N, CA, C and O atoms as a GROMACS GRO file, in nm:
protein
  260
    1UNK      N    1  -0.120  -1.453   0.563
    1UNK     CA    2  -0.171  -1.357   0.661
    1UNK      C    3  -0.077  -1.239   0.681
    1UNK      O    4  -0.118  -1.134   0.731
    2UNK      N    5   0.048  -1.255   0.642
    2UNK     CA    6   0.142  -1.146   0.662
    2UNK      C    7   0.096  -1.020   0.588
    2UNK      O    8   0.113  -0.909   0.639
    3UNK      N    9   0.039  -1.037   0.471
    3UNK     CA   10  -0.010  -0.923   0.395
    3UNK      C   11  -0.119  -0.849   0.472
    3UNK      O   12  -0.121  -0.726   0.474
    4UNK      N   13  -0.209  -0.922   0.535
    4UNK     CA   14  -0.316  -0.861   0.613
    4UNK      C   15  -0.257  -0.786   0.732
    4UNK      O   16  -0.301  -0.675   0.764
    5UNK      N   17  -0.160  -0.846   0.797
    5UNK     CA   18  -0.090  -0.781   0.909
    5UNK      C   19  -0.028  -0.649   0.863
    5UNK      O   20  -0.045  -0.546   0.928
    6UNK      N   21   0.041  -0.653   0.752
    6UNK     CA   22   0.104  -0.532   0.699
    6UNK      C   23   0.001  -0.426   0.666
    6UNK      O   24   0.024  -0.307   0.689
    7UNK      N   25  -0.112  -0.467   0.612
    7UNK     CA   26  -0.219  -0.372   0.580
    7UNK      C   27  -0.274  -0.306   0.706
    7UNK      O   28  -0.298  -0.185   0.706
    8UNK      N   29  -0.293  -0.383   0.811
    8UNK     CA   30  -0.343  -0.327   0.936
    8UNK      C   31  -0.244  -0.227   0.995
    8UNK      O   32  -0.282  -0.120   1.041
    9UNK      N   33  -0.116  -0.263   0.993
    9UNK     CA   34  -0.013  -0.175   1.047
    9UNK      C   35  -0.003  -0.047   0.964
    9UNK      O   36   0.003   0.063   1.020
   10UNK      N   37  -0.002  -0.060   0.832
   10UNK     CA   38   0.006   0.058   0.746
   10UNK      C   39  -0.114   0.151   0.768
   10UNK      O   40  -0.098   0.273   0.771
   11UNK      N   41  -0.232   0.092   0.782
   11UNK     CA   42  -0.351   0.173   0.807
   11UNK      C   43  -0.341   0.244   0.942
   11UNK      O   44  -0.380   0.360   0.954
   12UNK      N   45  -0.289   0.175   1.041
   12UNK     CA   46  -0.270   0.236   1.173
   12UNK      C   47  -0.173   0.352   1.168
   12UNK      O   48  -0.197   0.457   1.227
   13UNK      N   49  -0.061   0.334   1.098
   13UNK     CA   50   0.038   0.440   1.083
   13UNK      C   51  -0.024   0.560   1.013
   13UNK      O   52  -0.007   0.674   1.056
   14UNK      N   53  -0.095   0.534   0.906
   14UNK     CA   54  -0.159   0.642   0.830
   14UNK      C   55  -0.256   0.720   0.920
   14UNK      O   56  -0.255   0.844   0.919
   15UNK      N   57  -0.337   0.650   0.996
   15UNK     CA   58  -0.433   0.716   1.085
   15UNK      C   59  -0.362   0.802   1.190
   15UNK      O   60  -0.400   0.916   1.214
   16UNK      N   61  -0.259   0.746   1.252
   16UNK     CA   62  -0.188   0.821   1.355
   16UNK      C   63  -0.118   0.943   1.297
   16UNK      O   64  -0.115   1.049   1.360
   17UNK      N   65  -0.063   0.930   1.178
   17UNK     CA   66   0.000   1.046   1.114
   17UNK      C   67  -0.104   1.154   1.084
   17UNK      O   68  -0.077   1.272   1.101
   18UNK      N   69  -0.221   1.112   1.039
   18UNK     CA   70  -0.329   1.208   1.012
   18UNK      C   71  -0.380   1.274   1.140
   18UNK      O   72  -0.429   1.387   1.137
   19UNK      N   73  -0.370   1.203   1.254
   19UNK     CA   74  -0.414   1.257   1.383
   19UNK      C   75  -0.308   1.346   1.447
   19UNK      O   76  -0.326   1.392   1.560
   20UNK      N   77  -0.196   1.370   1.376
   20UNK     CA   78  -0.096   1.462   1.428
   20UNK      C   79   0.026   1.397   1.488
   20UNK      O   80   0.097   1.461   1.566
   21UNK      N   81   0.053   1.272   1.454
   21UNK     CA   82   0.172   1.204   1.503
   21UNK      C   83   0.261   1.168   1.384
   21UNK      O   84   0.267   1.052   1.344
   22UNK      N   85   0.331   1.267   1.328
   22UNK     CA   86   0.409   1.246   1.205
   22UNK      C   87   0.526   1.150   1.220
   22UNK      O   88   0.576   1.097   1.121
   23UNK      N   89   0.570   1.126   1.342
   23UNK     CA   90   0.685   1.038   1.363
   23UNK      C   91   0.646   0.891   1.380
   23UNK      O   92   0.732   0.806   1.397
   24UNK      N   93   0.518   0.863   1.376
   24UNK     CA   94   0.473   0.725   1.383
   24UNK      C   95   0.511   0.654   1.253
   24UNK      O   96   0.492   0.708   1.144
   25UNK      N   97   0.565   0.534   1.266
   25UNK     CA   98   0.600   0.454   1.148
   25UNK      C   99   0.573   0.308   1.176
   25UNK      O  100   0.529   0.271   1.285
   26UNK      N  101   0.599   0.223   1.077
   26UNK     CA  102   0.567   0.081   1.088
   26UNK      C  103   0.649   0.010   1.194
   26UNK      O  104   0.608  -0.094   1.245
   27UNK      N  105   0.764   0.065   1.230
   27UNK     CA  106   0.847   0.002   1.333
   27UNK      C  107   0.802   0.041   1.473
   27UNK      O  108   0.792  -0.044   1.561
   28UNK      N  109   0.774   0.170   1.495
   28UNK     CA  110   0.745   0.213   1.632
   28UNK      C  111   0.597   0.209   1.671
   28UNK      O  112   0.564   0.232   1.787
   29UNK      N  113   0.509   0.180   1.578
   29UNK     CA  114   0.367   0.172   1.614
   29UNK      C  115   0.341   0.054   1.708
   29UNK      O  116   0.242   0.053   1.782
   30UNK      N  117   0.429  -0.044   1.706
   30UNK     CA  118   0.413  -0.162   1.791
   30UNK      C  119   0.491  -0.151   1.923
   30UNK      O  120   0.476  -0.234   2.011
   31UNK      N  121   0.576  -0.047   1.935
   31UNK     CA  122   0.661  -0.038   2.054
   31UNK      C  123   0.645   0.091   2.133
   31UNK      O  124   0.658   0.089   2.255
   32UNK      N  125   0.617   0.202   2.067
   32UNK     CA  126   0.603   0.330   2.136
   32UNK      C  127   0.477   0.327   2.223
   32UNK      O  128   0.371   0.287   2.177
   33UNK      N  129   0.491   0.371   2.346
   33UNK     CA  130   0.381   0.361   2.443
   33UNK      C  131   0.253   0.430   2.393
   33UNK      O  132   0.145   0.374   2.404
   34UNK      N  133   0.266   0.549   2.340
   34UNK     CA  134   0.148   0.623   2.294
   34UNK      C  135   0.092   0.563   2.166
   34UNK      O  136  -0.029   0.540   2.155
   35UNK      N  137   0.180   0.537   2.070
   35UNK     CA  138   0.135   0.486   1.941
   35UNK      C  139   0.064   0.352   1.956
   35UNK      O  140  -0.041   0.329   1.896
   36UNK      N  141   0.122   0.263   2.037
   36UNK     CA  142   0.061   0.130   2.048
   36UNK      C  143  -0.075   0.134   2.118
   36UNK      O  144  -0.162   0.052   2.089
   37UNK      N  145  -0.094   0.228   2.211
   37UNK     CA  146  -0.225   0.240   2.277
   37UNK      C  147  -0.331   0.286   2.177
   37UNK      O  148  -0.442   0.232   2.175
   38UNK      N  149  -0.296   0.385   2.095
   38UNK     CA  150  -0.390   0.428   1.991
   38UNK      C  151  -0.416   0.316   1.892
   38UNK      O  152  -0.530   0.294   1.851
   39UNK      N  153  -0.311   0.244   1.854
   39UNK     CA  154  -0.325   0.136   1.757
   39UNK      C  155  -0.414   0.025   1.813
   39UNK      O  156  -0.499  -0.028   1.741
   40UNK      N  157  -0.396  -0.010   1.938
   40UNK     CA  158  -0.482  -0.111   2.001
   40UNK      C  159  -0.628  -0.068   1.996
   40UNK      O  160  -0.716  -0.149   1.969
   41UNK      N  161  -0.652   0.059   2.022
   41UNK     CA  162  -0.789   0.111   2.017
   41UNK      C  163  -0.846   0.098   1.876
   41UNK      O  164  -0.962   0.059   1.858
   42UNK      N  165  -0.764   0.130   1.776
   42UNK     CA  166  -0.808   0.118   1.637
   42UNK      C  167  -0.836  -0.027   1.601
   42UNK      O  168  -0.933  -0.057   1.531
   43UNK      N  169  -0.752  -0.117   1.649
   43UNK     CA  170  -0.772  -0.259   1.620
   43UNK      C  171  -0.904  -0.308   1.678
   43UNK      O  172  -0.979  -0.380   1.612
   44UNK      N  173  -0.932  -0.269   1.801
   44UNK     CA  174  -1.056  -0.311   1.866
   44UNK      C  175  -1.180  -0.263   1.789
   44UNK      O  176  -1.281  -0.332   1.782
   45UNK      N  177  -1.169  -0.143   1.731
   45UNK     CA  178  -1.281  -0.088   1.654
   45UNK      C  179  -1.306  -0.167   1.526
   45UNK      O  180  -1.415  -0.160   1.469
   46UNK      N  181  -1.205  -0.241   1.481
   46UNK     CA  182  -1.217  -0.315   1.355
   46UNK      C  183  -1.250  -0.463   1.374
   46UNK      O  184  -1.253  -0.538   1.277
   47UNK      N  185  -1.274  -0.504   1.496
   47UNK     CA  186  -1.313  -0.642   1.520
   47UNK      C  187  -1.454  -0.667   1.469
   47UNK      O  188  -1.539  -0.578   1.473
   48UNK      N  189  -1.478  -0.788   1.423
   48UNK     CA  190  -1.611  -0.826   1.381
   48UNK      C  191  -1.641  -0.803   1.234
   48UNK      O  192  -1.751  -0.830   1.188
   49UNK      N  193  -1.543  -0.753   1.161
   49UNK     CA  194  -1.564  -0.729   1.018
   49UNK      C  195  -1.554  -0.859   0.940
   49UNK      O  196  -1.642  -0.894   0.861
   50UNK      N  197  -1.443  -0.931   0.963
   50UNK     CA  198  -1.420  -1.060   0.896
   50UNK      C  199  -1.340  -1.148   0.991
   50UNK      O  200  -1.256  -1.098   1.066
   51UNK      N  201  -1.364  -1.278   0.988
   51UNK     CA  202  -1.290  -1.369   1.077
   51UNK      C  203  -1.139  -1.365   1.058
   51UNK      O  204  -1.065  -1.374   1.155
   52UNK      N  205  -1.092  -1.352   0.934
   52UNK     CA  206  -0.948  -1.350   0.912
   52UNK      C  207  -0.885  -1.222   0.968
   52UNK      O  208  -0.771  -1.224   1.016
   53UNK      N  209  -0.959  -1.112   0.962
   53UNK     CA  210  -0.910  -0.988   1.022
   53UNK      C  211  -0.908  -1.000   1.174
   53UNK      O  212  -0.813  -0.957   1.239
   54UNK      N  213  -1.012  -1.059   1.229
   54UNK     CA  214  -1.018  -1.079   1.375
   54UNK      C  215  -0.901  -1.164   1.424
   54UNK      O  216  -0.844  -1.137   1.529
   55UNK      N  217  -0.866  -1.265   1.347
   55UNK     CA  218  -0.754  -1.351   1.386
   55UNK      C  219  -0.623  -1.272   1.387
   55UNK      O  220  -0.544  -1.286   1.481
   56UNK      N  221  -0.601  -1.191   1.287
   56UNK     CA  222  -0.479  -1.112   1.280
   56UNK      C  223  -0.477  -1.004   1.388
   56UNK      O  224  -0.372  -0.973   1.444
   57UNK      N  225  -0.593  -0.946   1.417
   57UNK     CA  226  -0.602  -0.847   1.524
   57UNK      C  227  -0.565  -0.912   1.658
   57UNK      O  228  -0.493  -0.851   1.737
   58UNK      N  229  -0.613  -1.032   1.682
   58UNK     CA  230  -0.581  -1.102   1.807
   58UNK      C  231  -0.430  -1.125   1.819
   58UNK      O  232  -0.374  -1.111   1.928
   59UNK      N  233  -0.366  -1.160   1.709
   59UNK     CA  234  -0.221  -1.181   1.710
   59UNK      C  235  -0.149  -1.050   1.742
   59UNK      O  236  -0.057  -1.048   1.824
   60UNK      N  237  -0.191  -0.943   1.679
   60UNK     CA  238  -0.128  -0.812   1.704
   60UNK      C  239  -0.151  -0.767   1.848
   60UNK      O  240  -0.060  -0.712   1.911
   61UNK      N  241  -0.271  -0.788   1.899
   61UNK     CA  242  -0.299  -0.750   2.038
   61UNK      C  243  -0.207  -0.822   2.136
   61UNK      O  244  -0.155  -0.761   2.230
   62UNK      N  245  -0.186  -0.950   2.113
   62UNK     CA  246  -0.096  -1.026   2.200
   62UNK      C  247   0.047  -0.977   2.188
   62UNK      O  248   0.119  -0.965   2.288
   63UNK      N  249   0.088  -0.947   2.065
   63UNK     CA  250   0.223  -0.900   2.041
   63UNK      C  251   0.250  -0.764   2.108
   63UNK      O  252   0.356  -0.743   2.166
   64UNK      N  253   0.154  -0.675   2.099
   64UNK     CA  254   0.169  -0.542   2.155
   64UNK      C  255   0.164  -0.547   2.307
   64UNK      O  256   0.233  -0.472   2.376
   65UNK      N  257   0.081  -0.637   2.359
   65UNK     CA  258   0.072  -0.655   2.503
   65UNK      C  259  -0.035  -0.575   2.561
   65UNK      O  260  -0.056  -0.578   2.682
   0.00000   0.00000   0.00000
């Protein structure tokens, strides 16, 4: 599942950078107040695609808080 987690985080970083947040990276997307709020929103939009993705999203949501 770690690979799926990494894919979700990388996709989130890419999206935030495209939205004008060039300083977003794989480390601070889970800790920066603004980045993590956007990332949580992105994660919620991706629920319901596949059960394994939903499971990893739930783990990330708990981790981010």
